[in-house]
Structures are given as C-alpha cells and as structure tokens.
N, CA, C and O atoms as a GROMACS GRO file, in nm:
protein
  356
    1MET      N    1  13.992   5.426  11.929
    1MET     CA    2  13.866   5.482  11.884
    1MET      C    3  13.814   5.395  11.769
    1MET      O    4  13.887   5.365  11.674
    2THR      N    5  13.691   5.357  11.780
    2THR     CA    6  13.631   5.270  11.678
    2THR      C    7  13.595   5.354  11.555
    2THR      O    8  13.592   5.477  11.559
    3ASP      N    9  13.569   5.282  11.448
    3ASP     CA   10  13.529   5.352  11.325
    3ASP      C   11  13.403   5.433  11.345
    3ASP      O   12  13.393   5.546  11.296
    4ASN      N   13  13.307   5.376  11.417
    4ASN     CA   14  13.182   5.448  11.440
    4ASN      C   15  13.206   5.576  11.522
    4ASN      O   16  13.147   5.680  11.494
    5GLU      N   17  13.290   5.565  11.621
    5GLU     CA   18  13.322   5.682  11.705
    5GLU      C   19  13.393   5.789  11.621
    5GLU      O   20  13.366   5.909  11.634
    6LEU      N   21  13.481   5.745  11.536
    6LEU     CA   22  13.552   5.838  11.449
    6LEU      C   23  13.456   5.907  11.353
    6LEU      O   24  13.463   6.028  11.332
    7LEU      N   25  13.367   5.829  11.294
    7LEU     CA   26  13.268   5.886  11.204
    7LEU      C   27  13.177   5.985  11.276
    7LEU      O   28  13.142   6.089  11.221
    8LEU      N   29  13.138   5.952  11.397
    8LEU     CA   30  13.054   6.040  11.478
    8LEU      C   31  13.128   6.170  11.510
    8LEU      O   32  13.069   6.278  11.505
    9ALA      N   33  13.254   6.159  11.542
    9ALA     CA   34  13.334   6.278  11.572
    9ALA      C   35  13.346   6.367  11.448
    9ALA      O   36  13.333   6.489  11.457
   10ILE      N   37  13.371   6.306  11.335
   10ILE     CA   38  13.379   6.382  11.209
   10ILE      C   39  13.245   6.448  11.178
   10ILE      O   40  13.240   6.563  11.136
   11SER      N   41  13.138   6.374  11.197
   11SER     CA   42  13.004   6.428  11.172
   11SER      C   43  12.977   6.548  11.262
   11SER      O   44  12.921   6.648  11.218
   12ASN      N   45  13.017   6.537  11.388
   12ASN     CA   46  12.999   6.649  11.482
   12ASN      C   47  13.081   6.771  11.440
   12ASN      O   48  13.039   6.885  11.459
   13MET      N   49  13.197   6.745  11.385
   13MET     CA   50  13.280   6.857  11.339
   13MET      C   51  13.219   6.922  11.215
   13MET      O   52  13.236   7.042  11.194
   14LEU      N   53  13.149   6.846  11.135
   14LEU     CA   54  13.090   6.898  11.012
   14LEU      C   55  12.957   6.970  11.036
   14LEU      O   56  12.913   7.047  10.950
   15ASP      N   57  12.894   6.948  11.151
   15ASP     CA   58  12.764   7.010  11.179
   15ASP      C   59  12.769   7.163  11.167
   15ASP      O   60  12.682   7.221  11.102
   16PRO      N   61  12.868   7.231  11.225
   16PRO     CA   62  12.872   7.378  11.209
   16PRO      C   63  12.888   7.420  11.062
   16PRO      O   64  12.832   7.521  11.020
   17ILE      N   65  12.962   7.344  10.988
   17ILE     CA   66  12.979   7.374  10.846
   17ILE      C   67  12.847   7.358  10.773
   17ILE      O   68  12.810   7.441  10.690
   18ARG      N   69  12.774   7.252  10.806
   18ARG     CA   70  12.642   7.231  10.745
   18ARG      C   71  12.549   7.348  10.778
   18ARG      O   72  12.476   7.396  10.692
   19GLU      N   73  12.553   7.393  10.904
   19GLU     CA   74  12.470   7.506  10.946
   19GLU      C   75  12.508   7.633  10.868
   19GLU      O   76  12.421   7.708  10.822
   20ASP      N   77  12.638   7.654  10.853
   20ASP     CA   78  12.685   7.770  10.776
   20ASP      C   79  12.637   7.762  10.631
   20ASP      O   80  12.593   7.862  10.574
   21ILE      N   81  12.647   7.644  10.574
   21ILE     CA   82  12.604   7.626  10.435
   21ILE      C   83  12.454   7.652  10.423
   21ILE      O   84  12.409   7.716  10.328
   22GLN      N   85  12.377   7.602  10.519
   22GLN     CA   86  12.232   7.625  10.516
   22GLN      C   87  12.201   7.773  10.529
   22GLN      O   88  12.112   7.824  10.461
   23GLU      N   89  12.273   7.843  10.616
   23GLU     CA   90  12.254   7.988  10.632
   23GLU      C   91  12.288   8.062  10.502
   23GLU      O   92  12.218   8.154  10.462
   24ILE      N   93  12.395   8.020  10.438
   24ILE     CA   94  12.434   8.082  10.311
   24ILE      C   95  12.328   8.056  10.204
   24ILE      O   96  12.294   8.146  10.128
   25LYS      N   97  12.276   7.935  10.200
   25LYS     CA   98  12.169   7.903  10.104
   25LYS      C   99  12.047   7.992  10.128
   25LYS      O  100  11.987   8.043  10.034
   26THR      N  101  12.011   8.009  10.254
   26THR     CA  102  11.896   8.093  10.289
   26THR      C  103  11.920   8.237  10.246
   26THR      O  104  11.831   8.301  10.189
   27ARG      N  105  12.039   8.288  10.273
   27ARG     CA  106  12.071   8.426  10.236
   27ARG      C  107  12.072   8.444  10.084
   27ARG      O  108  12.022   8.545  10.033
   28VAL      N  109  12.126   8.348  10.012
   28VAL     CA  110  12.129   8.355   9.866
   28VAL      C  111  11.987   8.354   9.811
   28VAL      O  112  11.956   8.426   9.717
   29LYS      N  113  11.901   8.271   9.869
   29LYS     CA  114  11.761   8.264   9.825
   29LYS      C  115  11.692   8.400   9.846
   29LYS      O  116  11.618   8.446   9.760
   30LYS      N  117  11.718   8.463   9.961
   30LYS     CA  118  11.661   8.596   9.987
   30LYS      C  119  11.712   8.699   9.887
   30LYS      O  120  11.637   8.784   9.840
   31ILE      N  121  11.840   8.691   9.855
   31ILE     CA  122  11.899   8.783   9.756
   31ILE      C  123  11.834   8.760   9.620
   31ILE      O  124  11.801   8.857   9.551
   32GLU      N  125  11.816   8.636   9.582
   32GLU     CA  126  11.750   8.606   9.453
   32GLU      C  127  11.608   8.661   9.449
   32GLU      O  128  11.566   8.717   9.348
   33ILE      N  129  11.535   8.646   9.558
   33ILE     CA  130  11.398   8.696   9.564
   33ILE      C  131  11.397   8.849   9.555
   33ILE      O  132  11.314   8.907   9.485
   34THR      N  133  11.490   8.913   9.626
   34THR     CA  134  11.499   9.060   9.621
   34THR      C  135  11.532   9.106   9.480
   34THR      O  136  11.472   9.202   9.431
   35GLN      N  137  11.625   9.040   9.416
   35GLN     CA  138  11.659   9.077   9.279
   35GLN      C  139  11.538   9.063   9.187
   35GLN      O  140  11.510   9.152   9.106
   36LYS      N  141  11.468   8.952   9.200
   36LYS     CA  142  11.356   8.926   9.111
   36LYS      C  143  11.241   9.023   9.136
   36LYS      O  144  11.182   9.074   9.040
   37ASN      N  145  11.209   9.050   9.261
   37ASN     CA  146  11.090   9.128   9.294
   37ASN      C  147  11.113   9.278   9.306
   37ASN      O  148  11.019   9.356   9.289
   38GLU      N  149  11.236   9.320   9.334
   38GLU     CA  150  11.259   9.462   9.356
   38GLU      C  151  11.358   9.523   9.257
   38GLU      O  152  11.329   9.624   9.193
   39ILE      N  153  11.472   9.461   9.244
   39ILE     CA  154  11.579   9.522   9.164
   39ILE      C  155  11.550   9.513   9.015
   39ILE      O  156  11.561   9.614   8.945
   40LEU      N  157  11.513   9.397   8.966
   40LEU     CA  158  11.488   9.382   8.822
   40LEU      C  159  11.373   9.470   8.772
   40LEU      O  160  11.387   9.531   8.666
   41PRO      N  161  11.260   9.479   8.844
   41PRO     CA  162  11.157   9.571   8.796
   41PRO      C  163  11.205   9.716   8.791
   41PRO      O  164  11.171   9.789   8.698
   42ARG      N  165  11.283   9.756   8.890
   42ARG     CA  166  11.336   9.893   8.888
   42ARG      C  167  11.432   9.914   8.772
   42ARG      O  168  11.429  10.017   8.705
   43LEU      N  169  11.516   9.816   8.747
   43LEU     CA  170  11.608   9.826   8.634
   43LEU      C  171  11.531   9.833   8.502
   43LEU      O  172  11.569   9.908   8.412
   44ASN      N  173  11.426   9.756   8.492
   44ASN     CA  174  11.344   9.761   8.371
   44ASN      C  175  11.281   9.898   8.353
   44ASN      O  176  11.272   9.948   8.241
   45THR      N  177  11.237   9.959   8.462
   45THR     CA  178  11.179  10.093   8.455
   45THR      C  179  11.285  10.194   8.411
   45THR      O  180  11.258  10.278   8.325
   46ILE      N  181  11.402  10.186   8.469
   46ILE     CA  182  11.512  10.276   8.431
   46ILE      C  183  11.546  10.257   8.284
   46ILE      O  184  11.564  10.355   8.211
   47GLU      N  185  11.556  10.134   8.240
   47GLU     CA  186  11.588  10.105   8.100
   47GLU      C  187  11.480  10.162   8.008
   47GLU      O  188  11.511  10.221   7.905
   48SER      N  189  11.356  10.144   8.046
   48SER     CA  190  11.245  10.194   7.964
   48SER      C  191  11.250  10.346   7.953
   48SER      O  192  11.233  10.402   7.844
   49CYS      N  193  11.274  10.413   8.065
   49CYS     CA  194  11.284  10.560   8.062
   49CYS      C  195  11.401  10.604   7.976
   49CYS      O  196  11.388  10.696   7.895
   50TYR      N  197  11.514  10.539   7.993
   50TYR     CA  198  11.633  10.574   7.915
   50TYR      C  199  11.607  10.553   7.766
   50TYR      O  200  11.640  10.639   7.684
   51THR      N  201  11.548  10.439   7.733
   51THR     CA  202  11.522  10.407   7.592
   51THR      C  203  11.426  10.506   7.529
   51THR      O  204  11.448  10.553   7.417
   52SER      N  205  11.318  10.539   7.600
   52SER     CA  206  11.221  10.633   7.543
   52SER      C  207  11.283  10.772   7.529
   52SER      O  208  11.256  10.842   7.431
   53THR      N  209  11.365  10.813   7.625
   53THR     CA  210  11.432  10.942   7.615
   53THR      C  211  11.528  10.943   7.496
   53THR      O  212  11.533  11.039   7.420
   54TYR      N  213  11.603  10.836   7.481
   54TYR     CA  214  11.695  10.826   7.367
   54TYR      C  215  11.618  10.832   7.236
   54TYR      O  216  11.659  10.902   7.143
   55ASP      N  217  11.509  10.758   7.228
   55ASP     CA  218  11.429  10.758   7.104
   55ASP      C  219  11.376  10.898   7.073
   55ASP      O  220  11.380  10.941   6.958
   56ARG      N  221  11.327  10.969   7.174
   56ARG     CA  222  11.278  11.106   7.150
   56ARG      C  223  11.392  11.197   7.103
   56ARG      O  224  11.375  11.275   7.010
   57TYR      N  225  11.505  11.185   7.168
   57TYR     CA  226  11.619  11.267   7.129
   57TYR      C  227  11.662  11.233   6.987
   57TYR      O  228  11.681  11.322   6.904
   58LYS      N  229  11.676  11.105   6.959
   58LYS     CA  230  11.720  11.060   6.826
   58LYS      C  231  11.625  11.109   6.718
   58LYS      O  232  11.668  11.155   6.613
   59ASP      N  233  11.494  11.100   6.744
   59ASP     CA  234  11.395  11.140   6.646
   59ASP      C  235  11.389  11.291   6.626
   59ASP      O  236  11.349  11.338   6.519
   60ASN      N  237  11.428  11.367   6.728
   60ASN     CA  238  11.411  11.513   6.721
   60ASN      C  239  11.541  11.592   6.713
   60ASN      O  240  11.538  11.715   6.715
   61VAL      N  241  11.654  11.525   6.705
   61VAL     CA  242  11.781  11.596   6.704
   61VAL      C  243  11.791  11.694   6.586
   61VAL      O  244  11.844  11.804   6.602
   62GLU      N  245  11.741  11.656   6.471
   62GLU     CA  246  11.745  11.746   6.356
   62GLU      C  247  11.656  11.868   6.380
   62GLU      O  248  11.692  11.980   6.344
   63THR      N  249  11.541  11.846   6.441
   63THR     CA  250  11.451  11.956   6.472
   63THR      C  251  11.518  12.054   6.567
   63THR      O  252  11.502  12.176   6.552
   64TYR      N  253  11.592  12.004   6.665
   64TYR     CA  254  11.660  12.092   6.760
   64TYR      C  255  11.763  12.179   6.689
   64TYR      O  256  11.774  12.298   6.718
   65GLU      N  257  11.836  12.122   6.597
   65GLU     CA  258  11.936  12.199   6.524
   65GLU      C  259  11.869  12.309   6.441
   65GLU      O  260  11.917  12.423   6.436
   66ILE      N  261  11.758  12.276   6.375
   66ILE     CA  262  11.685  12.375   6.296
   66ILE      C  263  11.634  12.486   6.387
   66ILE      O  264  11.641  12.603   6.352
   67MET      N  265  11.581  12.447   6.505
   67MET     CA  266  11.531  12.547   6.600
   67MET      C  267  11.643  12.638   6.647
   67MET      O  268  11.622  12.759   6.662
   68LYS      N  269  11.761  12.584   6.672
   68LYS     CA  270  11.874  12.666   6.714
   68LYS      C  271  11.909  12.768   6.607
   68LYS      O  272  11.936  12.884   6.638
   69GLN      N  273  11.909  12.725   6.482
   69GLN     CA  274  11.938  12.818   6.372
   69GLN      C  275  11.830  12.925   6.363
   69GLN      O  276  11.861  13.043   6.345
   70ASP      N  277  11.704  12.885   6.374
   70ASP     CA  278  11.594  12.981   6.369
   70ASP      C  279  11.604  13.083   6.483
   70ASP      O  280  11.584  13.202   6.461
   71ILE      N  281  11.636  13.037   6.601
   71ILE     CA  282  11.648  13.128   6.717
   71ILE      C  283  11.763  13.226   6.694
   71ILE      O  284  11.752  13.344   6.728
   72ALA      N  285  11.873  13.178   6.639
   72ALA     CA  286  11.986  13.268   6.611
   72ALA      C  287  11.944  13.376   6.512
   72ALA      O  288  11.981  13.493   6.528
   73ILE      N  289  11.869  13.338   6.410
   73ILE     CA  290  11.821  13.436   6.311
   73ILE      C  291  11.725  13.535   6.377
   73ILE      O  292  11.733  13.656   6.354
   74ILE      N  293  11.634  13.484   6.459
   74ILE     CA  294  11.538  13.571   6.527
   74ILE      C  295  11.611  13.670   6.617
   74ILE      O  296  11.576  13.788   6.620
   75LYS      N  297  11.712  13.625   6.690
   75LYS     CA  298  11.790  13.716   6.775
   75LYS      C  299  11.854  13.827   6.693
   75LYS      O  300  11.853  13.944   6.731
   76LYS      N  301  11.909  13.788   6.579
   76LYS     CA  302  11.975  13.886   6.492
   76LYS      C  303  11.873  13.988   6.441
   76LYS      O  304  11.900  14.109   6.443
   77VAL      N  305  11.758  13.942   6.396
   77VAL     CA  306  11.654  14.031   6.343
   77VAL      C  307  11.601  14.122   6.453
   77VAL      O  308  11.582  14.242   6.430
   78VAL      N  309  11.578  14.067   6.572
   78VAL     CA  310  11.530  14.150   6.684
   78VAL      C  311  11.633  14.257   6.719
   78VAL      O  312  11.596  14.371   6.745
   79ALA      N  313  11.760  14.222   6.719
   79ALA     CA  314  11.864  14.321   6.748
   79ALA      C  315  11.865  14.430   6.642
   79ALA      O  316  11.876  14.548   6.674
   80GLU      N  317  11.854  14.392   6.516
   80GLU     CA  318  11.850  14.491   6.407
   80GLU      C  319  11.728  14.582   6.420
   80GLU      O  320  11.738  14.704   6.404
   81HIS      N  321  11.612  14.524   6.449
   81HIS     CA  322  11.490  14.603   6.464
   81HIS      C  323  11.498  14.696   6.585
   81HIS      O  324  11.448  14.808   6.581
   82SER      N  325  11.561  14.648   6.692
   82SER     CA  326  11.579  14.733   6.810
   82SER      C  327  11.664  14.854   6.776
   82SER      O  328  11.634  14.966   6.819
   83GLU      N  329  11.770  14.832   6.700
   83GLU     CA  330  11.856  14.944   6.658
   83GLU      C  331  11.775  15.044   6.574
   83GLU      O  332  11.783  15.165   6.597
   84LYS      N  333  11.700  14.994   6.479
   84LYS     CA  334  11.619  15.081   6.392
   84LYS      C  335  11.517  15.160   6.473
   84LYS      O  336  11.497  15.279   6.449
   85LEU      N  337  11.451  15.094   6.569
   85LEU     CA  338  11.352  15.161   6.654
   85LEU      C  339  11.415  15.268   6.741
   85LEU      O  340  11.356  15.373   6.764
   86GLN      N  341  11.537  15.240   6.789
   86GLN     CA  342  11.605  15.340   6.872
   86GLN      C  343  11.644  15.462   6.788
   86GLN      O  344  11.640  15.575   6.838
   87LYS      N  345  11.680  15.441   6.664
   87LYS     CA  346  11.714  15.553   6.576
   87LYS      C  347  11.590  15.638   6.544
   87LYS      O  348  11.599  15.760   6.530
   88LEU      N  349  11.475  15.572   6.534
   88LEU     CA  350  11.351  15.644   6.505
   88LEU      C  351  11.301  15.722   6.626
   88LEU      O  352  11.233  15.824   6.609
   89ALA      N  353  11.332  15.679   6.744
   89ALA     CA  354  11.280  15.741   6.865
   89ALA      C  355  11.350  15.871   6.901
   89ALA      O  356  11.316  15.934   7.001
   0.00000   0.00000   0.00000
C-alpha cells in the first residue's frame, strides 16, 4: 500500500468522526442560542422577582413584628370586652 493510499484510507476512517464533531458543534451552538435567548432571560426574571421580594421582606420585617404584637393585643382586648358584654347581657 502506497503512502497516498494509506493516507486516503485514514482520511476515510476519520470522515465519520469529522461528521460527529460537526454534529456536536451544531448541537452545542443550538444549546448556546437556547441559553442566551430563553433560559437566561427567564433566570433574570426569576432573580428579579426573588430580589424584589427579599427587599420588600427585609424592609418590612420590623413592621410585621409590630403588627403581630398589635394583633395579639387586639385579640386580648376583644376577648376581655366579649366577657364584659356577656356579663352585662
């Protein structure tokens, strides 16, 4: 077998590998496009929602605690007033 024949045989053996590599490149490019156009914008939206929710919670956590205390006091007063009203009736 001559050198040229050997090189041709090797080249023929490498053709399927080249095709596989090209297919992989095409698939990777599609994945990159999907990430850029679909996944990243959605992740940014999720991050934005999470961040704004966290900021609202962080800014209002003290208010929530005060409201819980106020509600507990209101419940106690309403219960006391209910008892007094029942005694009057």
